[in-house]
N, C-alpha and C positions, 0 to 999 in steps of 0.2 A: 255788645250790649245785646245782644241785646235784642232778640226780642227784648233783653227786652222782650215783649211778646213777639213771636216771630212772624215774619213776613210771609204771606201766601204767595208763592211764586211758581212759575213754570209747571213742570211735571208734578210738583208737590200739590198744586191746586188740584190736578187731576186725581191725585191719590186721596184727596179729601183731607189732607193734612195742612198744617201751616208750616211752610218750609222755613229753613233756618240757615245756619252758617256752620262750619265744621273743622275737622282735623286734617292735617297734611297727608298727602298721598305718598306713601313710602316708595313708590316706583317713579316718582316724578323726576323731571329733568334737573340734574345737578347744577345746570347753568341758568336756572330760572332768574327772571328779573326781580328786582326788589318788589316785595309784596306778593310775589307768586309763590306757589308751592315749590319746594326744591329739596333734593337730597333725601336720604333714607332715614335720617335721624329725626325723631320727633322732638321739636323744641317746645319747652314749656312756655305757656303764654305769659306775657309780661307787659306792663305799661309803666314806664318810668315816670318819675316826677321831675318837672322842670319849673320850679317855683319862681325863678328869676327871669323867665322868658318875657321878652318885650316885643311889641309890635314895631314895624310891620312884620308879617310872616316872611320867611325866606323866599326869595324868588326861585322859580323853577327854570333851570337853564334852558334857553332857547324858546321859552314860551312867548306867545304872541296874544295880543288882545283882539277880541271880536268874535262874532258868530253866536248862534243859538244852538245849544245842545238839546236834541230831542231824546226823551227817555220814555219809550213805550214799554209797559210791562203788564204782567197778567193780573196782579192783585188790584183791588179797588179800596183805597182808604175809606174808613167810615167817616172821618172828619179830620180837621187840622187844628183843633183846639189844643194849644200847648199843654193845658192841664191834664188832658186825657191821653197823651201819647205814650205808647210803650211798645210800638211795633217798629221793626228796624227800618222799613221803608219811610214811614212818616218822620221818624227821628232823623234819618239821613237828609230828608228834604228840609225840615225845619232847622237843621244844622247850617243851612245856607242862608236862611232868613232871620234866624233868632240866635242871639248871643246869650250865654248862660254864665253863672259865676265862674265856672272853670270849663275847659274844653280840651279835646284831644287835638294834637298837632302831629302830622306825619313828617318825621325828619330822619334823613339818612337811613331809610328803610325800616324805621321803627315808629310806633305810635307812642307818644308821650303826653302826659297831662300837663296843661299849662294854665296860668291865670287867664281869664277871658274878660268878663265885666269887672272882676275883682283884681286887686293889685297883687294878690298872692293866692296860694291854695288854701287859705284859711288858717287862723290861729286858734289853737285849742288850749283850754285851761288845764291846769295840772291834774285835776280830777277827771278830765276827759268829758265833762258834761256841758261845757259851753264852747261854742265855736263862733268866731267873729270874722266876718268878711268886710273888707273896705272897698268901696267902688272906685273905679278910676274916674278921673275928670274927663269931661267932654263927650260922654256917651249920649247919643240922641236917638229918638225914634224916627221913623221915616217922615213924620210930619214936622220934624225940627224941634219938638219939645224934649226937655231933658229927662233922662232916666234917673230916678231917685231910689234910695233904699226902701222907701215906702212902697214903691211899685213892685220891687222884688218880694217884699214881705207879703203884699197882697196876693201875688202870683202863687207863692208857696202855700198860703192859707187856702187859696182857691183850689189847690190840688187835693184838698180834703173833701171837697163837695161831692156828695154821693150821686148827684145828677150830672155834674159837669166833668167829673174825673173818675167815673166808675171803672174805667179800663186802665188807669194809670198805675204806676208803681206804688208799693205799700210801705217802703222803708220809713217814710215820715210818720205813718201811723204806729209803726213798731218802735221807733226810736225817739221821736220828738216828745217832749214833756207834755203829757195830757193828750197826745195824739190819737190814742185809741178811741176816745169818746168825742173828739172834735169833728164837726160837720161842715167846716168852712165858713167864710165870712157872711154868707147869706142865710144859712140854716143853723149855724153853730153859736157857741157862747161868745158874746160880744167882748168879754173880758179875757178870752184866751190869749196868752202871751208866750206860747211855745216858741214863736218867732217874733222878733220885734225890730223896729228901726229906731235906733237911739238918736240918730240925726240923719241928714240927707244922704250921707255916704256910708253909714254903718249898719250892717245886717247882723243880728245876733240870734243864734239858734241855741235853744236850751234842750238838753236831752234827758231822757229817763235813765239811760245807760250808755256807756261809751260806744262810739261808732267810728272806728278807725278808718273806715272806707268813705266817710262823708265827702271828702274832696272829690272822689269819683262820682258819687251820686249827684253832686252839685253841677255836673255837666249835663244833666237831663233837662228837657224843655220845661219841666215844672219849676225850674229856677231861672227861667227867662222872664223879664219884668212885664207886668200888665198894669197900666194905669187904671185905677178903680173907676174913675169918671168915664172912661171910654170902654168899659167892659159891657158887651152886649149879650152876655150869658150864652145861651145856645147858639146865637147868631155870630158870636165872636169868631167861630171857625171859618166864616166866609172871608174874613180879611183880618187876621191877627196882625197887630202892629209890629213891623220889622225893626230890628236893631242891627242885623247883619248886612252883608254886602248886597243882598237881593231882597226884593219885596214882592208880595202878591200883585199880579196884574189882573188876570182873569181866572176865576175858579168856578168850574161847573161841577158840582158834587157828583161823584160816580163816573165822571168822564175825563176831565182835563184840568190841569193847573199850569198857568204860565207865570214865570217870574221875570222881572226886569231889574235893572240896577237900582240900588238905593243910594241916592246922592248924599244922604245924611250919614252914611257909614264912614268912619275915619280909620283907614288902614293903619295909621300910626299907633292906634290903641289896641290893635288886634294881632296877636302873635300866631293865630291858628288858621287864618283864611286869606286866600288870594281871590282876585275877581277878574280872571282873564276873559271869561265869557260875557257877552252882552245880556244873556239870559238863558232860561231853561224852559222847555215845553214837556211836561209830564203827561202821558196819555195812559189811562187806566183801563184794565179789563180787556187787554188785547189777546189775540192768539199768539203766544210766544214763539211757536215754531215758525209761523209765517213771518213774524217780525225778524227773527234771527236769520232766516233765509234772505230776506230783503236787505238787512244790514250787511251781511257778508257780500252781497252783490254790490252794494254801495252806489246805487243810482240816485241822483237827486238828493232829497233830504236824508235818505238812508245813509249817505256818506258822512253825515254829521249827527248820527244817532247812536245810542248805546242802549243795550238791554241787559238787565241783571238777573234774569231768570236762569234756572239750570239749563245747560246746553242740551238740546234734543239729540237723541242718539242718531237720528238720520243725518246729522251734520258733522259727525265725528271725522269722517274722511277729509272734510274741508279744514276743520280747525287743527287737525294733526298734520295737514299737508299744506296746500298753497295758501290757505287763509290763516295760518298759525299766528301771524302778527296781528290778527284782529280778535284775538281771544286771550284772556287772562283768567287763570284760576288761582286760588290761594286759600290758606287757612281761614277758618271762620270761627265763630263763637257758639255755634248752635248745635243742638241735638234734636232730631226728629223723634216724636213720640206719638203713640196712639192713646189718646186720653180715654180713660174708663171711669165713669161716674160711680164711685164706690157706694153711694147711698142707694143706687138703683141696680147694681150688678154685684151679686155675692162673690166673695173671694174665690171660691172654687170655679165659678163661671168665668171670672176674669182670667184665671189661669188657662181655662179652656180656650178663651179668645186668643191668648198669646200662643198657644200650641197650634191653633187653626190658621192664624193670619198668613195669607199668601203673599209675602213680600216680593218674591222674585217675579211672580206673575203681574203684580201691580206695577213694579218697576219697568217691566217689559212693555206693558200696555201704556204706561205714561211716558215712554221714551227716555227713561232715566239712564244715566251713564256714570261710571266711576270717576269721571271728570268732576262730577258734582256731589259725590258722597263717598263715604267709607262706611261699610257695615259696622254697627255698634251694638252695645249691650247695656250701657250704663247711662245714668242721668247726668253725671259729670263727664264732660269731654276729656280725652286723654291728655290734653296739654295743660290741664288745671292741676296745680299742686295738690297732692293727696289722692289722686285718682287711683282706684282699685279695679283691676280687671277681674270680672267674674262672669259666669254663664248663669242665666236665669232658669226659668221653668223648662223642664224637659231638654236641657242642654241648649236652650235658646241662644243664638248668636247673631241675630239680626239678618240672617239669610234663610234660604229655603222657601218652599212653597206651602208650608203648613202640613200638619198631619191630621187630616179629617177623621180618620179612624180613631186615633188617640183622643181627639177632641170629643167625639161622640161618647167614648167610654167615660170621660171626665164629666160630661153633662149628665149621663145616666147616673153616675155616682152622686151627683148633686141633686137628683130628683127630676131631671128633665129628659124628654125623649119625644118621639113622633107624636104622641097624643098630648104632650104638654111641652111644646118647644119654647126655648127662651128667646125672646124677641130683642134684637139689636136695632136701635133707632138712631138715625143720624141725618144730617144735612149734607148735600153735595151740590156742586155747581153744575147747573143744567144748561148753561148757554155757552159752554166751551166744549167742542167736540172731543178733545182728549179726556176731559173730565167725565164725560158721558161714557166713553169707552172703558175707562178705568173703573167706574162705578159698576158697570155690567160685570166685569171680572170679579170685583170684590163681592158683589151680591151673590153671584153663582158659587164662588168658593166658600163663602160663609154658610150658605144654605146647604152645600154639600157636606159641611162639617156638623150639620144638625141644628143650626140656628134658624130662626125665623127672622127675616130682615125687612124693616120698614125704612126705605130710603126716600128722603124728602128732597126733591130737586128744587133749587131756588136760583135766581140770577146771581152772578158773581158780585154785583153791587150790593146785594142784601146779605150775602152769606156771612161776612165777617161779624155783622151785628147780631144775626140770629144765633150763630153757633157759639157766640160768646155770652149768651144769656144764661146765667146759672139756673134760672127758673124755666128754661126751655124744655121741650119734651125729649131731647136727645139723651141717650145714655152711653154713647160712644162717639168718638171723633168730635167731641166738644173742644172748644178753645180752653187752654192753649195746647196746640198740637206740636209742641216742641218748646225749646227755650234757648235763648242766646244769653250767655252770661253778661251781666251788666258791667262788670270789671273782672279781671282775670283771677278770681278767687271764688270758691263755692259758697261764700256768704252772700253772693249775688245770685245764687241759684235756688237753694232750698228755702230760705226764709220767705221769699215772695211766692214760691211755688207749692208749698205743702202746709203752711201754717194757716190758722184760722183767720188771719188778718185780712187776706184778700177777699174771702167770703164775706167778712163783716163790712167790707167796702162796697159790696154788691157786684164784685167781679168773680171770676172763676179761678181755680188753680188745678193742679193735677189731681184728678179724682174728686174734685170738690171736697177735699179733706177738711174736716173740722174735728181733729182728734187730740185729746189732752196729752196722750203719750208722745205723739209727734211734736206737738207744741213744746212740751217740756224738754225733749231731747234737743230740739233746735235751740231753745233758750240756753241750755247747758253749754252747748258748743260755742254759741255767740259770746259767752262770758270769757272765753279763753282769749289770749293774745292772738292776733291775726296769724302770726307765724306758727302757732300751735294748733290752729283749727284744721289745717289741711288733712292730716291723717284721720282726724275724727269725722270729717265730712265724707272721706272715702268709706269708712266703716258704715256711716249712716246711709250712704247710697245703697249698699248691698242689703242692709237691714230693711230699708224702705221697700225695696223690690220684693224681698222674700216674705215680708209680713203684711204689706198693704197692696202692692202692685197697683198704684193709682193710675199708672200709664205704662205703656210698653215702649221703652227706649230701643230704637232699632237702627239708627243711622246718624253718623256725624257728617255735618254739611260742609261744603266748600263754597267760597265765593266764586261766581262765574260771571264774566262780562264779555259780551260780544259787541264790537263797536266798528263804526264805519272807518273808511280809509283816511278821512280827514280829522278823526278824533285822536288826540295825542295825550300821552302821559296818563294812561289809565292804570292806577295802582290799587291793589287790594289792601284794605285795612284789616289786619288779622284779628284785631280785637272786636271788630264788628261784622266781618264778612261782607262788607259793602265797599264800594269804590270811594276813594278820597276825592270828594266831589269838587272842591274848590281848587284842586291842582290840575284839573283837566283843562286843556286848551284845544282850539280848533285851527287847523291850517287853512289859511285864507286863499 
């Protein structure tokens, strides 16, 4: 998923991008562990369906209960309101605390979709316009109160709220009947019934058009129940009511979140989650290089810690040598991009940015390594059906240090030069040394290519909110700085990333695009059967790059995990590029 909007991690923070998840390394070890990258053959992404899966989740051989897993990492979540979540880190965390209609379960080295709160993966009408989900018996919140279909419906309706869910996904607006104009239960039409509860156990979703991937979408936090009477609106983020095996203990926004066991969770109803750990301690905004060094040394609490930022290049000798058992890498779902606001940067100037961008210097300054990425050129990652390999502007292939002379020529042809420079404006993180170092390189290289640069340094705890504001002053490096597919098909990439729907919701997309031709082409492809869409999305990818260039795709991400000597069974989920959190256990 998933970005999902992508997670700001490690060196990617220093690059000023939102990092993501990626494609397998063709030179990786053929004897890789399950979930790791392995072999030279690129496997297509997939997520099978297991509609008859029952709880409890299968046990992990040899796993023991107990211990606290500490997870320090570079990014800082803006909030934990389930309605607003679309970043891979926050979704991974809420996947521990909040159950949804469906969920992913990692079984036998593969990720499969299973029923979670629902008894199955949803029943669809013959015309494809009505979906029905029936809730299981005995599901409770952390306070012991029962979960009802009304709570699920309220949560889904809440995900339309322009204030509470501006950064969330947009599929509900695009597909749900009347969704384009609905503004949620507080600001919207009181009679809107695109989603309804016909009794305490039945959730019915009405669609404008068929949505074959709805079972996958139903695994998102927007489908985790919220009781209306206990909704605290903007303050709900401080302690959203848990239905999963863990619940919030203490949350200090911008700093730390601790989770403890939820004694109201019933494993017999949950086919997706185990609860080996006593709890989790997430620490935000850390220096990932220092953290990775400490975890590899594994003294004290570092022996029971895990970091999911890209591995720093200074540590390669360790993770390829004596510490190789403390590192896992694997396929992910994400593509890094440099977002270019199309309403503020003319097309010919956007092309000049692509020609000038110094990827190799930025990677070196940020300590990046091919353990955490593969150079890329496309918006669709290679493991997605329909992927088309192409080279963009000036033979662009996601590598190199830019061509400043060529960029100056292109700027001159567009009417810009020393007496009239084009200004690039962006936010960067100014309280992380690596981020400062990378920004110095970026600014120098772009100025050498003829651009004027206005770099606005802000603390990491504020940057995610600022750079995701579509009304902000930035014209480059705006969110989203990449994308992780929400399920393994391109219908989870382009509709939320380039159509007008996300902008209408008050969020951003690649280039802040609001273009009738783009909307029409996306709508045309969406009307096809899902198995027919792949090749059309591949053609759309190339067409979008050549005619709009709303962002510069340059890197396919990989999941990276460094963990202490007492942390066991760290597996990579290839559909999310994140660890399978509830299968980790700690040696006592």
